[in-house]
LOTI-472736 format. One line per 5 residues: number of its first residue (from 1); their letters; for each residue z, y, x of N, C-alpha, C, O. Coordinates in Angstrom, 3 decimals, m for minus. Atoms other than C-alpha are relative to their C-alpha. Example, Ala and Ser with C-alpha at 12.3 -4.5 7.8 and 13.67 -1.06 7.14 Angstrom:
1> as> 0.000:m1.190:0.890:7.800:m4.500:12.300:0.000:1.200:0.900:0.665:1.181:1.936 | m0.060:m1.190:m0.820:7.140:m1.060:13.670:0.730:1.090:m0.770:0.899:2.198:m0.261;
This chain:
1> xxxxx> 0.405:0.857:1.083:60.160:m1.119:160.750:m1.358:0.477:m0.492:m1.607:1.680:m0.572 | 1.332:m0.365:0.489:56.608:m1.202:159.444:0.078:0.449:m1.457:0.993:0.089:m2.198 | 0.082:m0.459:1.383:55.623:0.492:156.233:m0.476:m1.172:m0.850:m1.458:m1.833:m0.512 | 0.352:1.116:0.869:55.482:m2.049:153.428:m0.826:0.467:m1.172:m1.354:1.579:m1.185 | 0.746:m0.340:1.210:53.810:m2.099:150.078:0.894:0.815:m0.929:2.119:0.703:m0.879;
6> xxxxx> m0.743:m0.771:0.984:54.843:0.286:147.338:0.201:m0.882:m1.224:m0.724:m1.545:m1.692 | m0.370:0.874:1.102:56.648:m1.462:144.502:0.862:0.794:m0.972:1.918:1.302:m0.594 | m0.766:m0.731:1.007:57.842:0.170:141.301:0.931:m0.971:m0.704:0.533:m2.075:m1.075 | m1.010:0.870:0.588:61.038:m1.245:139.827:0.757:0.755:m1.081:1.181:1.891:m0.871 | m0.801:m0.585:1.086:62.763:m0.525:136.527:1.354:m0.689:m0.009:1.440:m1.917:m0.014;
11> xxxxx> m1.357:0.530:m0.018:66.533:m0.938:136.533:0.783:0.501:m1.205:0.583:1.631:m1.649 | m0.938:m0.507:1.008:69.136:m0.754:133.794:0.877:1.084:0.643:1.116:1.058:1.850 | m0.770:m1.136:m0.518:71.252:2.402:134.155:1.225:m0.441:0.797:1.521:0.138:1.842 | m1.208:0.432:m0.708:74.400:0.513:135.180:m0.326:m0.595:1.369:0.427:m0.405:2.324 | 0.402:0.575:m1.277:72.567:m1.365:137.923:m0.443:1.092:0.973:m0.158:1.020:2.168;
16> xxxxx> 0.419:m1.131:m0.842:71.018:1.855:139.226:1.219:0.741:0.542:1.258:1.100:1.719 | m1.227:m0.667:m0.436:74.455:3.489:139.348:0.696:m0.805:1.086:1.119:m0.249:2.099 | m0.624:0.866:m1.000:75.896:0.509:141.228:m0.772:0.051:1.314:m0.174:0.133:2.387 | 0.838:m0.026:m1.195:72.960:0.539:143.652:0.167:1.308:0.757:0.275:1.304:1.983 | m0.215:m1.306:m0.643:73.366:4.274:144.334:1.339:0.036:0.728:1.420:0.497:1.867;
21> xxxxx> m1.339:0.000:m0.601:77.090:3.825:145.007:0.069:m0.943:1.195:0.659:m0.604:2.221 | m0.004:0.975:m1.090:76.566:0.729:147.165:m0.789:0.525:1.194:m0.378:0.343:2.339 | 0.809:m0.590:m1.070:73.846:2.488:149.167:0.790:1.083:0.719:0.758:1.160:1.947 | m0.810:m1.063:m0.590:76.147:5.459:149.734:1.119:m0.584:0.874:1.351:m0.111:1.987 | m1.066:0.655:m0.771:79.020:3.194:150.873:m0.525:m0.574:1.319:0.190:m0.598:2.320;
26> xxxxx> 0.592:0.620:m1.182:76.652:1.540:153.365:m0.875:0.962:0.797:m1.586:0.549:1.713 | 0.758:m1.046:m0.689:75.075:4.833:154.499:m1.488:m0.349:0.070:m2.116:m0.268:1.126 | 1.415:0.360:0.094:71.629:3.735:153.320:m0.629:0.738:m1.170:0.064:1.217:m2.068 | 0.733:m0.457:1.177:68.952:5.014:150.999:0.040:m1.129:m1.027:0.390:m2.264:m0.702 | 0.065:1.061:1.006:68.569:3.144:147.735:m1.026:m1.046:0.402:m0.789:m2.243:0.238;
31> xxxxx> 1.027:0.938:m0.452:65.389:1.596:149.110:0.549:m0.898:1.113:0.346:m2.112:1.097 | m0.585:0.774:m1.090:67.213:0.524:152.268:1.024:m1.003:m0.492:1.124:m2.110:0.037 | m1.004:0.908:0.554:70.006:m0.997:150.201:m0.655:m1.163:m0.725:m0.210:m2.303:m0.599 | 0.724:1.075:0.689:67.581:m2.959:148.033:m0.534:m0.994:1.027:m0.417:m2.206:0.843 | 0.538:0.871:m1.053:65.929:m4.315:151.184:1.109:m0.828:0.629:0.943:m2.030:0.835;
36> xxxxx> m1.120:0.720:m0.622:69.291:m5.231:152.744:0.528:m1.109:m0.911:0.786:m2.220:m0.449 | m0.513:0.995:0.949:70.493:m7.039:149.594:m0.989:m1.154:m0.152:m0.588:m2.318:m0.169 | 0.999:1.055:0.143:67.221:m8.929:149.190:m0.102:m0.860:1.263:m0.233:m2.081:1.174 | 0.052:0.777:m1.254:67.128:m9.935:152.878:1.216:m0.916:0.128:1.095:m2.062:0.559 | m1.212:0.817:m0.048:70.735:m11.153:152.675:m0.146:m1.223:m0.904:0.192:m2.340:m0.512;
41> xxxxx> 0.208:1.106:0.951:69.881:m13.259:149.617:m1.038:m0.989:0.519:m0.870:m2.202:0.400 | 1.050:0.854:m0.544:66.717:m14.567:151.259:0.551:m0.863:1.142:0.265:m2.059:1.212 | m0.569:0.752:m1.119:68.620:m15.579:154.405:0.950:m1.094:m0.474:0.944:m2.199:0.069 | m0.906:1.012:0.546:71.291:m17.385:152.377:m0.784:m1.166:m0.587:m0.415:m2.327:m0.409 | 0.828:1.049:0.600:68.602:m19.285:150.493:m0.648:m0.852:1.085:m0.678:m2.078:0.980;
46> xxxxx> 0.634:0.748:m1.092:66.801:m20.241:153.711:1.014:m0.885:0.725:0.713:m2.029:1.064 | m1.051:0.797:m0.649:70.068:m21.391:155.320:0.366:m1.205:m0.857:0.567:m2.303:m0.338 | m0.335:1.082:0.916:70.855:m23.474:152.237:m1.081:m1.082:0.029:m0.774:m2.274:0.048 | 1.108:0.957:m0.056:67.410:m25.093:152.324:0.010:m0.766:1.315:m0.225:m1.974:1.330 | m0.029:0.661:m1.310:67.719:m25.826:156.055:1.137:m1.005:0.088:0.977:m2.075:0.676;
51> xxxxx> m1.122:0.932:m0.065:71.133:m27.426:155.624:m0.268:m1.234:m0.847:0.165:m2.330:m0.489 | 0.343:1.161:0.833:69.819:m29.666:152.832:m1.006:m0.887:0.723:m0.904:m2.113:0.667 | 1.003:0.775:m0.736:66.841:m30.721:154.969:0.680:m0.728:1.145:0.406:m1.904:1.384 | m0.717:0.624:m1.119:69.129:m31.377:157.948:0.899:m1.129:m0.457:1.057:m2.121:0.254 | m0.904:1.036:0.518:71.520:m33.409:155.804:m0.766:m1.237:m0.446:m0.212:m2.336:m0.468;
56> xxxx> 0.753:1.160:0.492:68.737:m35.634:154.513:m0.744:m0.726:1.110:m1.312:m1.793:0.878 | 0.664:0.684:m1.117:67.325:m36.479:157.948:0.844:m1.170:0.500:2.048:m1.018:0.708 | m0.767:1.134:m0.559:68.320:m39.943:159.201:0.284:0.225:1.487:m0.496:0.886:2.173 | m0.369:m0.141:m1.422:70.060:m40.110:162.599:m0.781:m0.913:0.889:m0.584:m0.910:2.104;
């Protein structure tokens, strides 16, 4: 994976704790977990947009 841009993020304490635990469960760093969660969300959004476009196309 290529090196990306550096991005500083402030999280509420409870969200940080959840992220640390989720990253540990998935054997990832916190950064890796953030990337995985964001990519999953991005893919779901793209799939949703594609299905709406496909549904509106006439046969």
